[in-house]
A tleap script that builds the chain and sets N, CA, C and O, in Angstrom:
source leaprc.protein.ff14SB
mol = sequence {
  NMET PRO SER SER PRO THR ARG SER LEU SER
  PRO ASP PRO SER SER VAL PRO LEU PRO ARG
  PRO LEU THR VAL LEU VAL ASP ASP VAL ARG
  GLY PHE ARG ASP ASP ARG PRO ALA LEU VAL
  ALA ARG SER SER GLN GLU ALA LEU THR LEU
  LEU GLN GLY LEU ARG GLY ASN ARG ILE ASP
  ASP LEU TRP LEU ASP HIE ASP LEU VAL GLY
  ASP ASP THR VAL ARG PRO VAL VAL ASP TRP
  MET VAL ARG GLY ALA GLY ALA GLY SER PRO
  VAL ASP VAL ALA ARG ILE HIE VAL HIE SER
  ALA ASN VAL LYS GLY GLY LEU GLN MET GLY
  LEU ASP LEU SER GLU ALA GLY TYR SER VAL
  THR ARG SER TYR ALA ILE ALA MET TRP ILE
  ARG ALA CCYS
}
set mol.1.N position { 1.132 -1.166 -0.040 }
set mol.1.CA position { -0.044 -0.020 0.026 }
set mol.1.C position { 0.849 1.259 -0.022 }
set mol.1.O position { 1.683 1.375 0.876 }
set mol.2.N position { 0.773 2.110 -0.857 }
set mol.2.CA position { 1.701 3.321 -0.990 }
set mol.2.C position { 1.294 4.217 0.000 }
set mol.2.O position { 0.132 4.219 0.407 }
set mol.3.N position { 2.315 5.130 0.507 }
set mol.3.CA position { 2.269 5.877 1.644 }
set mol.3.C position { 1.045 7.069 1.453 }
set mol.3.O position { 0.468 7.569 2.418 }
set mol.4.N position { 0.789 7.392 0.167 }
set mol.4.CA position { -0.221 8.437 -0.066 }
set mol.4.C position { -1.653 7.870 0.401 }
set mol.4.O position { -1.989 6.692 0.279 }
set mol.5.N position { -2.408 8.847 0.929 }
set mol.5.CA position { -3.727 8.472 1.271 }
set mol.5.C position { -4.523 7.790 0.038 }
set mol.5.O position { -5.414 6.986 0.310 }
set mol.6.N position { -4.286 8.028 -1.031 }
set mol.6.CA position { -4.994 7.481 -2.161 }
set mol.6.C position { -4.335 6.017 -2.370 }
set mol.6.O position { -3.160 5.672 -2.490 }
set mol.7.N position { -5.572 5.276 -2.365 }
set mol.7.CA position { -5.191 3.776 -2.341 }
set mol.7.C position { -5.534 3.127 -3.776 }
set mol.7.O position { -6.550 3.541 -4.334 }
set mol.8.N position { -4.831 2.231 -4.352 }
set mol.8.CA position { -5.183 1.693 -5.469 }
set mol.8.C position { -6.154 0.425 -5.054 }
set mol.8.O position { -6.331 0.075 -3.888 }
set mol.9.N position { -6.678 -0.126 -6.060 }
set mol.9.CA position { -7.690 -1.008 -5.749 }
set mol.9.C position { -7.162 -2.294 -5.145 }
set mol.9.O position { -6.266 -2.926 -5.703 }
set mol.10.N position { -7.655 -2.640 -4.129 }
set mol.10.CA position { -7.356 -3.784 -3.473 }
set mol.10.C position { -8.035 -5.063 -3.874 }
set mol.10.O position { -9.254 -4.916 -3.957 }
set mol.11.N position { -7.639 -6.182 -4.125 }
set mol.11.CA position { -8.465 -7.396 -4.646 }
set mol.11.C position { -9.703 -7.668 -3.777 }
set mol.11.O position { -10.709 -8.236 -4.203 }
set mol.12.N position { -9.556 -7.250 -2.623 }
set mol.12.CA position { -10.848 -7.414 -1.634 }
set mol.12.C position { -10.861 -6.089 -0.714 }
set mol.12.O position { -10.100 -5.885 0.233 }
set mol.13.N position { -11.913 -5.198 -1.197 }
set mol.13.CA position { -11.857 -4.007 -0.526 }
set mol.13.C position { -12.274 -4.275 0.807 }
set mol.13.O position { -11.959 -3.409 1.624 }
set mol.14.N position { -12.914 -5.272 1.236 }
set mol.14.CA position { -13.147 -5.562 2.663 }
set mol.14.C position { -11.866 -5.632 3.677 }
set mol.14.O position { -11.844 -5.417 4.889 }
set mol.15.N position { -10.758 -6.019 2.752 }
set mol.15.CA position { -9.481 -6.414 3.698 }
set mol.15.C position { -8.755 -5.154 4.270 }
set mol.15.O position { -7.812 -5.250 5.055 }
set mol.16.N position { -9.285 -3.904 3.798 }
set mol.16.CA position { -8.555 -2.843 4.357 }
set mol.16.C position { -9.553 -1.864 5.024 }
set mol.16.O position { -10.712 -1.807 4.614 }
set mol.17.N position { -9.079 -1.025 6.136 }
set mol.17.CA position { -9.995 -0.097 6.750 }
set mol.17.C position { -10.385 1.160 5.580 }
set mol.17.O position { -9.595 1.782 4.870 }
set mol.18.N position { -11.712 1.269 5.651 }
set mol.18.CA position { -12.211 2.433 4.573 }
set mol.18.C position { -12.048 3.586 5.038 }
set mol.18.O position { -12.474 3.802 6.172 }
set mol.19.N position { -11.470 4.517 4.387 }
set mol.19.CA position { -11.438 6.084 4.529 }
set mol.19.C position { -12.754 6.563 4.908 }
set mol.19.O position { -13.762 5.988 4.496 }
set mol.20.N position { -12.813 7.647 5.718 }
set mol.20.CA position { -13.978 8.400 6.001 }
set mol.20.C position { -13.706 9.807 5.652 }
set mol.20.O position { -12.658 10.198 6.165 }
set mol.21.N position { -14.264 10.612 5.004 }
set mol.21.CA position { -15.506 10.164 4.000 }
set mol.21.C position { -14.864 9.149 2.900 }
set mol.21.O position { -13.696 9.202 2.515 }
set mol.22.N position { -15.746 8.310 2.512 }
set mol.22.CA position { -15.436 7.383 1.391 }
set mol.22.C position { -15.591 8.006 0.038 }
set mol.22.O position { -16.632 8.404 -0.486 }
set mol.23.N position { -14.473 8.018 -0.394 }
set mol.23.CA position { -14.377 8.632 -1.878 }
set mol.23.C position { -13.736 7.646 -2.928 }
set mol.23.O position { -12.624 7.186 -2.668 }
set mol.24.N position { -14.309 7.329 -3.984 }
set mol.24.CA position { -13.893 6.256 -4.988 }
set mol.24.C position { -13.832 7.145 -6.314 }
set mol.24.O position { -14.781 7.751 -6.812 }
set mol.25.N position { -12.577 7.100 -6.761 }
set mol.25.CA position { -12.187 7.494 -8.034 }
set mol.25.C position { -11.971 6.505 -9.066 }
set mol.25.O position { -11.219 5.545 -8.895 }
set mol.26.N position { -12.672 6.736 -10.233 }
set mol.26.CA position { -12.765 5.771 -11.382 }
set mol.26.C position { -11.907 6.670 -12.557 }
set mol.26.O position { -12.481 7.515 -13.245 }
set mol.27.N position { -10.689 6.415 -12.665 }
set mol.27.CA position { -9.953 7.403 -13.706 }
set mol.27.C position { -8.612 6.714 -14.075 }
set mol.27.O position { -8.021 6.158 -13.149 }
set mol.28.N position { -8.087 6.684 -15.250 }
set mol.28.CA position { -7.199 5.811 -15.663 }
set mol.28.C position { -5.773 6.620 -15.430 }
set mol.28.O position { -4.766 5.929 -15.587 }
set mol.29.N position { -5.605 7.814 -15.122 }
set mol.29.CA position { -4.398 8.733 -15.087 }
set mol.29.C position { -4.274 9.566 -13.819 }
set mol.29.O position { -3.233 9.690 -13.172 }
set mol.30.N position { -5.583 10.187 -13.500 }
set mol.30.CA position { -5.696 11.209 -12.547 }
set mol.30.C position { -5.696 10.787 -11.135 }
set mol.30.O position { -6.132 9.688 -10.792 }
set mol.31.N position { -5.212 11.649 -10.315 }
set mol.31.CA position { -5.209 11.487 -8.763 }
set mol.31.C position { -5.622 12.788 -8.068 }
set mol.31.O position { -5.427 13.829 -8.696 }
set mol.32.N position { -6.035 12.838 -7.148 }
set mol.32.CA position { -6.368 14.306 -6.366 }
set mol.32.C position { -5.184 14.994 -6.004 }
set mol.32.O position { -4.330 14.449 -5.306 }
set mol.33.N position { -5.069 16.163 -6.432 }
set mol.33.CA position { -3.859 16.992 -6.007 }
set mol.33.C position { -3.753 17.157 -4.703 }
set mol.33.O position { -2.609 17.183 -4.248 }
set mol.34.N position { -4.763 17.292 -3.887 }
set mol.34.CA position { -4.848 17.348 -2.459 }
set mol.34.C position { -4.607 16.213 -1.594 }
set mol.34.O position { -4.593 16.283 -0.365 }
set mol.35.N position { -4.419 15.172 -2.272 }
set mol.35.CA position { -3.979 13.622 -1.698 }
set mol.35.C position { -5.265 13.290 -0.686 }
set mol.35.O position { -5.037 12.641 0.336 }
set mol.36.N position { -6.478 13.695 -0.951 }
set mol.36.CA position { -7.520 13.282 -0.207 }
set mol.36.C position { -7.660 11.509 -0.375 }
set mol.36.O position { -7.429 10.852 -1.390 }
set mol.37.N position { -8.008 11.130 0.656 }
set mol.37.CA position { -8.005 9.595 0.819 }
set mol.37.C position { -9.200 9.250 -0.088 }
set mol.37.O position { -10.296 9.810 -0.130 }
set mol.38.N position { -8.700 8.095 -0.882 }
set mol.38.CA position { -9.644 7.653 -1.910 }
set mol.38.C position { -9.158 6.249 -2.481 }
set mol.38.O position { -8.006 5.922 -2.768 }
set mol.39.N position { -10.322 5.507 -2.574 }
set mol.39.CA position { -9.893 4.172 -3.281 }
set mol.39.C position { -9.953 4.476 -4.964 }
set mol.39.O position { -10.801 5.219 -5.460 }
set mol.40.N position { -9.022 3.849 -5.659 }
set mol.40.CA position { -8.885 4.047 -6.982 }
set mol.40.C position { -9.055 2.697 -7.778 }
set mol.40.O position { -8.714 1.539 -7.537 }
set mol.41.N position { -9.696 3.284 -8.787 }
set mol.41.CA position { -9.806 1.973 -10.004 }
set mol.41.C position { -9.522 2.564 -11.241 }
set mol.41.O position { -10.119 3.563 -11.641 }
set mol.42.N position { -8.515 1.913 -11.954 }
set mol.42.CA position { -7.948 2.381 -13.085 }
set mol.42.C position { -8.606 1.971 -14.482 }
set mol.42.O position { -8.332 2.495 -15.562 }
set mol.43.N position { -9.523 0.942 -14.269 }
set mol.43.CA position { -10.281 0.381 -15.451 }
set mol.43.C position { -11.955 0.126 -15.249 }
set mol.43.O position { -12.372 0.440 -14.134 }
set mol.44.N position { -12.751 -0.301 -16.015 }
set mol.44.CA position { -14.041 -0.376 -15.722 }
set mol.44.C position { -14.290 -1.699 -14.866 }
set mol.44.O position { -15.059 -1.849 -13.917 }
set mol.45.N position { -13.288 -2.768 -15.559 }
set mol.45.CA position { -13.427 -3.941 -14.516 }
set mol.45.C position { -13.046 -3.582 -13.127 }
set mol.45.O position { -13.847 -3.900 -12.249 }
set mol.46.N position { -12.087 -3.046 -12.827 }
set mol.46.CA position { -11.565 -2.803 -11.520 }
set mol.46.C position { -12.564 -2.018 -10.841 }
set mol.46.O position { -12.691 -2.172 -9.626 }
set mol.47.N position { -13.329 -1.153 -11.493 }
set mol.47.CA position { -14.241 -0.321 -10.862 }
set mol.47.C position { -15.455 -1.255 -10.466 }
set mol.47.O position { -16.049 -1.088 -9.401 }
set mol.48.N position { -15.785 -2.206 -11.335 }
set mol.48.CA position { -16.949 -2.831 -11.003 }
set mol.48.C position { -16.583 -3.728 -9.878 }
set mol.48.O position { -17.398 -3.916 -8.975 }
set mol.49.N position { -15.318 -4.343 -9.867 }
set mol.49.CA position { -14.878 -5.331 -8.759 }
set mol.49.C position { -14.944 -4.304 -7.299 }
set mol.49.O position { -15.474 -4.662 -6.247 }
set mol.50.N position { -14.362 -3.142 -7.499 }
set mol.50.CA position { -14.409 -2.461 -6.305 }
set mol.50.C position { -15.747 -2.018 -5.841 }
set mol.50.O position { -15.905 -2.037 -4.620 }
set mol.51.N position { -16.714 -1.633 -6.553 }
set mol.51.CA position { -17.927 -0.994 -6.277 }
set mol.51.C position { -18.900 -2.246 -5.629 }
set mol.51.O position { -19.676 -2.184 -4.675 }
set mol.52.N position { -18.574 -3.367 -6.481 }
set mol.52.CA position { -19.256 -4.611 -5.640 }
set mol.52.C position { -18.965 -4.923 -4.505 }
set mol.52.O position { -19.798 -5.280 -3.672 }
set mol.53.N position { -17.634 -4.827 -4.288 }
set mol.53.CA position { -16.968 -5.088 -3.090 }
set mol.53.C position { -17.364 -4.233 -1.920 }
set mol.53.O position { -17.249 -4.622 -0.758 }
set mol.54.N position { -17.857 -2.995 -2.281 }
set mol.54.CA position { -18.155 -2.173 -1.238 }
set mol.54.C position { -19.550 -2.102 -0.891 }
set mol.54.O position { -19.951 -1.234 -0.116 }
set mol.55.N position { -20.359 -3.000 -1.439 }
set mol.55.CA position { -21.859 -2.977 -1.213 }
set mol.55.C position { -22.033 -3.060 0.284 }
set mol.55.O position { -21.367 -3.761 1.046 }
set mol.56.N position { -22.908 -2.341 0.562 }
set mol.56.CA position { -23.402 -2.217 2.182 }
set mol.56.C position { -22.412 -1.018 2.746 }
set mol.56.O position { -22.443 -0.776 3.953 }
set mol.57.N position { -21.746 -0.448 2.087 }
set mol.57.CA position { -20.892 0.653 2.602 }
set mol.57.C position { -21.449 1.874 1.697 }
set mol.57.O position { -21.718 1.806 0.498 }
set mol.58.N position { -21.570 3.080 2.593 }
set mol.58.CA position { -22.050 4.288 1.843 }
set mol.58.C position { -20.927 5.029 1.270 }
set mol.58.O position { -20.046 5.512 1.982 }
set mol.59.N position { -20.943 5.129 -0.028 }
set mol.59.CA position { -19.852 5.974 -0.793 }
set mol.59.C position { -20.376 7.387 -0.853 }
set mol.59.O position { -21.457 7.737 -1.328 }
set mol.60.N position { -19.375 8.210 -0.258 }
set mol.60.CA position { -19.900 9.744 -0.120 }
set mol.60.C position { -19.611 10.407 -1.368 }
set mol.60.O position { -20.444 11.231 -1.744 }
set mol.61.N position { -18.487 10.187 -2.157 }
set mol.61.CA position { -18.287 10.809 -3.295 }
set mol.61.C position { -17.756 9.774 -4.479 }
set mol.61.O position { -16.739 9.105 -4.292 }
set mol.62.N position { -18.462 9.698 -5.622 }
set mol.62.CA position { -17.895 8.751 -6.605 }
set mol.62.C position { -17.703 9.678 -7.645 }
set mol.62.O position { -18.588 10.420 -8.071 }
set mol.63.N position { -16.265 9.623 -8.150 }
set mol.63.CA position { -15.749 10.400 -9.311 }
set mol.63.C position { -15.515 9.554 -10.430 }
set mol.63.O position { -14.760 8.586 -10.338 }
set mol.64.N position { -16.147 9.869 -11.546 }
set mol.64.CA position { -16.282 9.247 -12.680 }
set mol.64.C position { -15.649 9.799 -14.006 }
set mol.64.O position { -16.235 10.773 -14.477 }
set mol.65.N position { -14.550 9.337 -14.686 }
set mol.65.CA position { -14.168 9.708 -15.910 }
set mol.65.C position { -14.659 8.855 -16.865 }
set mol.65.O position { -14.890 7.677 -16.593 }
set mol.66.N position { -14.864 9.372 -18.074 }
set mol.66.CA position { -15.529 8.570 -19.137 }
set mol.66.C position { -14.489 7.545 -19.758 }
set mol.66.O position { -14.644 6.331 -19.628 }
set mol.67.N position { -13.388 8.123 -20.461 }
set mol.67.CA position { -12.366 7.383 -21.247 }
set mol.67.C position { -11.416 7.077 -20.201 }
set mol.67.O position { -10.884 7.836 -19.391 }
set mol.68.N position { -11.261 5.429 -20.414 }
set mol.68.CA position { -10.270 4.967 -19.603 }
set mol.68.C position { -9.008 4.529 -20.422 }
set mol.68.O position { -8.585 5.178 -21.379 }
set mol.69.N position { -8.482 3.445 -19.991 }
set mol.69.CA position { -7.302 2.859 -20.771 }
set mol.69.C position { -7.596 2.394 -22.191 }
set mol.69.O position { -8.647 1.766 -22.321 }
set mol.70.N position { -6.829 2.598 -23.315 }
set mol.70.CA position { -7.216 1.971 -24.674 }
set mol.70.C position { -8.724 2.437 -24.903 }
set mol.70.O position { -9.164 3.563 -24.671 }
set mol.71.N position { -9.489 1.250 -25.448 }
set mol.71.CA position { -10.825 1.327 -25.696 }
set mol.71.C position { -11.704 1.303 -24.578 }
set mol.71.O position { -12.893 1.550 -24.782 }
set mol.72.N position { -11.279 1.024 -23.347 }
set mol.72.CA position { -12.303 0.943 -22.233 }
set mol.72.C position { -12.905 2.378 -21.839 }
set mol.72.O position { -12.225 3.382 -22.053 }
set mol.73.N position { -13.941 2.456 -21.370 }
set mol.73.CA position { -14.735 3.489 -21.042 }
set mol.73.C position { -15.445 2.942 -19.634 }
set mol.73.O position { -15.504 1.743 -19.361 }
set mol.74.N position { -15.987 4.020 -18.764 }
set mol.74.CA position { -16.771 3.691 -17.659 }
set mol.74.C position { -18.204 3.202 -17.852 }
set mol.74.O position { -18.985 2.977 -16.927 }
set mol.75.N position { -18.470 3.060 -19.181 }
set mol.75.CA position { -19.885 2.746 -19.689 }
set mol.75.C position { -20.316 1.505 -18.877 }
set mol.75.O position { -21.337 1.672 -18.209 }
set mol.76.N position { -19.662 0.152 -18.801 }
set mol.76.CA position { -19.858 -0.809 -17.934 }
set mol.76.C position { -20.349 -0.685 -16.533 }
set mol.76.O position { -21.301 -1.283 -16.032 }
set mol.77.N position { -19.482 0.264 -15.928 }
set mol.77.CA position { -19.923 0.792 -14.733 }
set mol.77.C position { -21.330 1.554 -14.768 }
set mol.77.O position { -22.262 1.090 -14.111 }
set mol.78.N position { -21.457 2.453 -15.355 }
set mol.78.CA position { -22.733 3.263 -15.604 }
set mol.78.C position { -23.875 2.288 -15.761 }
set mol.78.O position { -24.887 2.377 -15.065 }
set mol.79.N position { -23.706 1.341 -16.695 }
set mol.79.CA position { -24.983 0.445 -16.948 }
set mol.79.C position { -24.957 -0.374 -15.733 }
set mol.79.O position { -26.068 -0.319 -15.207 }
set mol.80.N position { -24.222 -1.039 -15.134 }
set mol.80.CA position { -24.407 -1.822 -13.871 }
set mol.80.C position { -25.105 -0.974 -12.735 }
set mol.80.O position { -25.988 -1.463 -12.031 }
set mol.81.N position { -24.697 0.212 -12.610 }
set mol.81.CA position { -25.341 1.063 -11.664 }
set mol.81.C position { -26.756 1.591 -11.966 }
set mol.81.O position { -27.522 1.857 -11.040 }
set mol.82.N position { -27.125 1.752 -13.323 }
set mol.82.CA position { -28.431 1.840 -13.757 }
set mol.82.C position { -29.221 0.661 -13.702 }
set mol.82.O position { -30.372 0.635 -13.266 }
set mol.83.N position { -28.587 -0.327 -14.154 }
set mol.83.CA position { -29.744 -1.801 -13.733 }
set mol.83.C position { -29.926 -1.959 -12.370 }
set mol.83.O position { -31.046 -2.338 -12.025 }
set mol.84.N position { -29.015 -1.741 -11.426 }
set mol.84.CA position { -29.189 -1.908 -10.105 }
set mol.84.C position { -30.159 -1.179 -9.438 }
set mol.84.O position { -30.921 -1.664 -8.601 }
set mol.85.N position { -30.142 0.214 -9.865 }
set mol.85.CA position { -31.236 1.229 -9.429 }
set mol.85.C position { -32.718 0.756 -10.070 }
set mol.85.O position { -33.719 0.866 -9.362 }
set mol.86.N position { -32.800 0.327 -11.178 }
set mol.86.CA position { -33.930 -0.081 -11.855 }
set mol.86.C position { -34.546 -1.377 -11.224 }
set mol.86.O position { -35.748 -1.638 -11.268 }
set mol.87.N position { -33.579 -2.171 -10.624 }
set mol.87.CA position { -34.022 -3.524 -10.041 }
set mol.87.C position { -34.351 -3.166 -8.350 }
set mol.87.O position { -34.648 -4.057 -7.555 }
set mol.88.N position { -34.240 -1.698 -7.963 }
set mol.88.CA position { -34.333 -1.399 -6.767 }
set mol.88.C position { -33.306 -1.656 -5.837 }
set mol.88.O position { -33.645 -1.656 -4.653 }
set mol.89.N position { -31.894 -1.917 -6.167 }
set mol.89.CA position { -30.832 -2.031 -5.415 }
set mol.89.C position { -29.795 -1.092 -5.930 }
set mol.89.O position { -28.878 -1.553 -6.610 }
set mol.90.N position { -29.858 0.208 -5.662 }
set mol.90.CA position { -28.967 0.965 -6.300 }
set mol.90.C position { -27.678 1.198 -5.459 }
set mol.90.O position { -27.817 1.079 -4.242 }
set mol.91.N position { -26.554 1.484 -5.893 }
set mol.91.CA position { -25.352 1.666 -5.108 }
set mol.91.C position { -25.555 2.923 -4.305 }
set mol.91.O position { -25.989 3.984 -4.752 }
set mol.92.N position { -25.221 2.698 -3.172 }
set mol.92.CA position { -25.385 3.520 -1.987 }
set mol.92.C position { -24.366 4.647 -2.118 }
set mol.92.O position { -23.293 4.532 -1.526 }
set mol.93.N position { -24.629 5.743 -2.863 }
set mol.93.CA position { -23.770 6.826 -3.005 }
set mol.93.C position { -24.361 8.172 -2.906 }
set mol.93.O position { -25.408 8.438 -3.498 }
set mol.94.N position { -23.633 9.164 -2.069 }
set mol.94.CA position { -24.294 10.409 -1.907 }
set mol.94.C position { -24.184 11.138 -3.225 }
set mol.94.O position { -25.245 11.525 -3.715 }
set mol.95.N position { -23.201 11.352 -3.791 }
set mol.95.CA position { -22.762 12.267 -5.083 }
set mol.95.C position { -22.026 11.674 -5.870 }
set mol.95.O position { -21.018 11.100 -5.460 }
set mol.96.N position { -22.396 11.688 -7.247 }
set mol.96.CA position { -21.535 11.215 -8.396 }
set mol.96.C position { -21.006 12.511 -9.049 }
set mol.96.O position { -21.787 13.403 -9.380 }
set mol.97.N position { -19.669 12.606 -9.231 }
set mol.97.CA position { -19.098 13.501 -10.046 }
set mol.97.C position { -18.388 13.268 -11.296 }
set mol.97.O position { -17.394 12.551 -11.417 }
set mol.98.N position { -18.961 13.914 -12.200 }
set mol.98.CA position { -18.690 13.380 -13.672 }
set mol.98.C position { -17.607 14.418 -13.918 }
set mol.98.O position { -17.907 15.610 -13.861 }
set mol.99.N position { -16.221 13.989 -14.218 }
set mol.99.CA position { -15.044 14.825 -14.401 }
set mol.99.C position { -14.474 14.591 -15.815 }
set mol.99.O position { -13.317 14.939 -16.052 }
set mol.100.N position { -15.166 14.072 -16.673 }
set mol.100.CA position { -14.559 13.703 -18.016 }
set mol.100.C position { -14.387 14.864 -19.029 }
set mol.100.O position { -15.235 15.741 -19.195 }
set mol.101.N position { -13.249 14.788 -19.665 }
set mol.101.CA position { -12.877 15.865 -20.568 }
set mol.101.C position { -13.891 15.404 -22.099 }
set mol.101.O position { -14.043 16.221 -23.007 }
set mol.102.N position { -14.398 14.226 -22.141 }
set mol.102.CA position { -15.256 13.653 -23.211 }
set mol.102.C position { -16.552 14.278 -23.018 }
set mol.102.O position { -17.389 13.727 -22.302 }
set mol.103.N position { -16.812 15.506 -23.661 }
set mol.103.CA position { -18.214 16.086 -23.270 }
set mol.103.C position { -19.276 15.334 -23.650 }
set mol.103.O position { -20.200 15.267 -22.839 }
set mol.104.N position { -19.402 14.638 -24.877 }
set mol.104.CA position { -20.419 13.932 -25.169 }
set mol.104.C position { -20.671 12.738 -24.345 }
set mol.104.O position { -21.791 12.462 -23.917 }
set mol.105.N position { -19.629 12.044 -24.129 }
set mol.105.CA position { -19.724 10.714 -23.088 }
set mol.105.C position { -19.903 11.022 -21.776 }
set mol.105.O position { -20.439 10.205 -21.027 }
set mol.106.N position { -19.413 12.429 -21.264 }
set mol.106.CA position { -19.555 12.813 -19.730 }
set mol.106.C position { -21.132 13.156 -19.570 }
set mol.106.O position { -21.780 12.776 -18.595 }
set mol.107.N position { -21.672 13.908 -20.625 }
set mol.107.CA position { -23.026 14.148 -20.803 }
set mol.107.C position { -23.978 13.139 -20.396 }
set mol.107.O position { -24.724 13.175 -19.416 }
set mol.108.N position { -23.823 11.952 -21.543 }
set mol.108.CA position { -24.530 10.897 -21.420 }
set mol.108.C position { -24.681 10.097 -20.231 }
set mol.108.O position { -25.761 9.682 -19.812 }
set mol.109.N position { -23.630 9.910 -19.741 }
set mol.109.CA position { -23.426 9.190 -18.479 }
set mol.109.C position { -23.946 9.988 -17.138 }
set mol.109.O position { -24.319 9.381 -16.134 }
set mol.110.N position { -23.926 11.349 -17.236 }
set mol.110.CA position { -24.603 12.131 -16.143 }
set mol.110.C position { -26.073 11.867 -16.298 }
set mol.110.O position { -26.734 11.483 -15.333 }
set mol.111.N position { -26.661 12.081 -17.605 }
set mol.111.CA position { -28.017 11.832 -18.030 }
set mol.111.C position { -28.640 10.406 -17.535 }
set mol.111.O position { -29.660 10.276 -16.858 }
set mol.112.N position { -27.936 9.541 -17.943 }
set mol.112.CA position { -28.340 8.100 -17.501 }
set mol.112.C position { -28.378 7.847 -15.945 }
set mol.112.O position { -29.286 7.178 -15.451 }
set mol.113.N position { -27.372 8.397 -15.190 }
set mol.113.CA position { -27.282 8.129 -13.808 }
set mol.113.C position { -28.317 8.990 -13.124 }
set mol.113.O position { -28.993 8.588 -12.177 }
set mol.114.N position { -28.396 10.063 -13.597 }
set mol.114.CA position { -29.641 11.086 -13.048 }
set mol.114.C position { -30.925 10.618 -13.219 }
set mol.114.O position { -31.773 10.783 -12.342 }
set mol.115.N position { -31.168 10.024 -14.307 }
set mol.115.CA position { -32.505 9.333 -14.727 }
set mol.115.C position { -32.786 8.083 -13.762 }
set mol.115.O position { -33.936 7.808 -13.421 }
set mol.116.N position { -31.766 7.401 -13.375 }
set mol.116.CA position { -31.829 6.357 -12.554 }
set mol.116.C position { -31.983 6.723 -11.174 }
set mol.116.O position { -32.026 5.840 -10.317 }
set mol.117.N position { -32.074 7.997 -10.861 }
set mol.117.CA position { -32.175 8.550 -9.401 }
set mol.117.C position { -30.856 8.926 -8.766 }
set mol.117.O position { -30.890 9.275 -7.586 }
set mol.118.N position { -29.712 8.898 -9.391 }
set mol.118.CA position { -28.590 9.227 -8.700 }
set mol.118.C position { -28.422 10.634 -8.443 }
set mol.118.O position { -29.063 11.306 -9.252 }
set mol.119.N position { -27.823 11.271 -7.651 }
set mol.119.CA position { -27.271 12.744 -7.567 }
set mol.119.C position { -26.120 12.883 -8.154 }
set mol.119.O position { -25.072 12.426 -7.695 }
set mol.120.N position { -26.240 13.661 -9.444 }
set mol.120.CA position { -24.959 13.763 -10.338 }
set mol.120.C position { -24.597 15.154 -10.571 }
set mol.120.O position { -25.475 15.981 -10.820 }
set mol.121.N position { -23.432 15.455 -10.512 }
set mol.121.CA position { -22.822 16.950 -10.751 }
set mol.121.C position { -21.853 16.708 -11.577 }
set mol.121.O position { -21.289 15.614 -11.590 }
set mol.122.N position { -21.500 17.781 -12.447 }
set mol.122.CA position { -20.422 17.636 -13.594 }
set mol.122.C position { -19.464 18.609 -12.884 }
set mol.122.O position { -19.890 19.670 -12.426 }
set mol.123.N position { -18.179 18.253 -12.793 }
set mol.123.CA position { -16.924 18.932 -12.363 }
set mol.123.C position { -16.037 19.259 -13.229 }
set mol.123.O position { -15.410 18.391 -13.835 }
set mol.124.N position { -15.805 20.783 -13.463 }
set mol.124.CA position { -14.780 21.227 -14.288 }
set mol.124.C position { -13.613 21.859 -13.781 }
set mol.124.O position { -12.991 22.712 -14.415 }
set mol.125.N position { -13.284 21.426 -12.569 }
set mol.125.CA position { -12.153 21.752 -11.636 }
set mol.125.C position { -10.867 21.151 -12.089 }
set mol.125.O position { -10.429 20.152 -11.518 }
set mol.126.N position { -10.197 21.746 -13.155 }
set mol.126.CA position { -9.207 21.164 -13.817 }
set mol.126.C position { -7.897 21.242 -12.826 }
set mol.126.O position { -6.937 20.487 -12.982 }
set mol.127.N position { -7.961 22.256 -11.769 }
set mol.127.CA position { -6.823 22.449 -10.964 }
set mol.127.C position { -6.781 21.448 -9.943 }
set mol.127.O position { -5.756 21.375 -9.265 }
set mol.128.N position { -7.689 20.702 -9.734 }
set mol.128.CA position { -7.746 19.732 -8.676 }
set mol.128.C position { -6.906 18.396 -8.825 }
set mol.128.O position { -6.670 17.674 -7.856 }
set mol.129.N position { -6.471 18.121 -10.116 }
set mol.129.CA position { -5.947 16.863 -10.409 }
set mol.129.C position { -4.491 16.863 -10.754 }
set mol.129.O position { -3.930 17.848 -11.234 }
set mol.130.N position { -3.999 15.922 -10.539 }
set mol.130.CA position { -2.435 15.609 -10.890 }
set mol.130.C position { -2.366 14.251 -11.909 }
set mol.130.O position { -3.243 13.388 -11.864 }
set mol.131.N position { -1.496 14.197 -12.603 }
set mol.131.CA position { -1.378 12.919 -13.318 }
set mol.131.C position { -0.623 11.784 -12.457 }
set mol.131.O position { 0.595 11.775 -12.276 }
set mol.132.N position { -1.508 10.850 -11.964 }
set mol.132.CA position { -0.976 9.876 -11.117 }
set mol.132.C position { -0.186 8.681 -11.695 }
set mol.132.O position { 0.611 8.021 -11.028 }
set mol.133.N position { -0.498 8.446 -13.089 }
set mol.133.CA position { 0.013 7.123 -13.676 }
set mol.133.C position { 0.865 7.733 -14.922 }
set mol.133.O position { 1.465 6.979 -15.688 }
savepdb mol mol.pdb
quit
């Protein structure tokens, strides 16, 4: 585990103490400039594994980037969250922050998540990020 408060995905999220507030970042290259404690997933599959492992825990802030490594996007995560909400089992998240530079992709995922009942905001705060990878 790195000395920074930002933690990379653990194979079993229940095996580590969770930071409070609980922040999850799904982004292939960015990290928080202020080193806020966060669990980080760098691909859609890592994000799905992390979020499924966090079931039963309240996520205070979920940060989503649209375009991930290569052809990967956050779309599988959004689709999974929307399906769960439609089935009456939404992810327990207070706020979703869309911070993608992909305007079309970011807008669509924000609309889909909002329509599913999630609280979504669009973040344009470029100065809050560092390149972590």
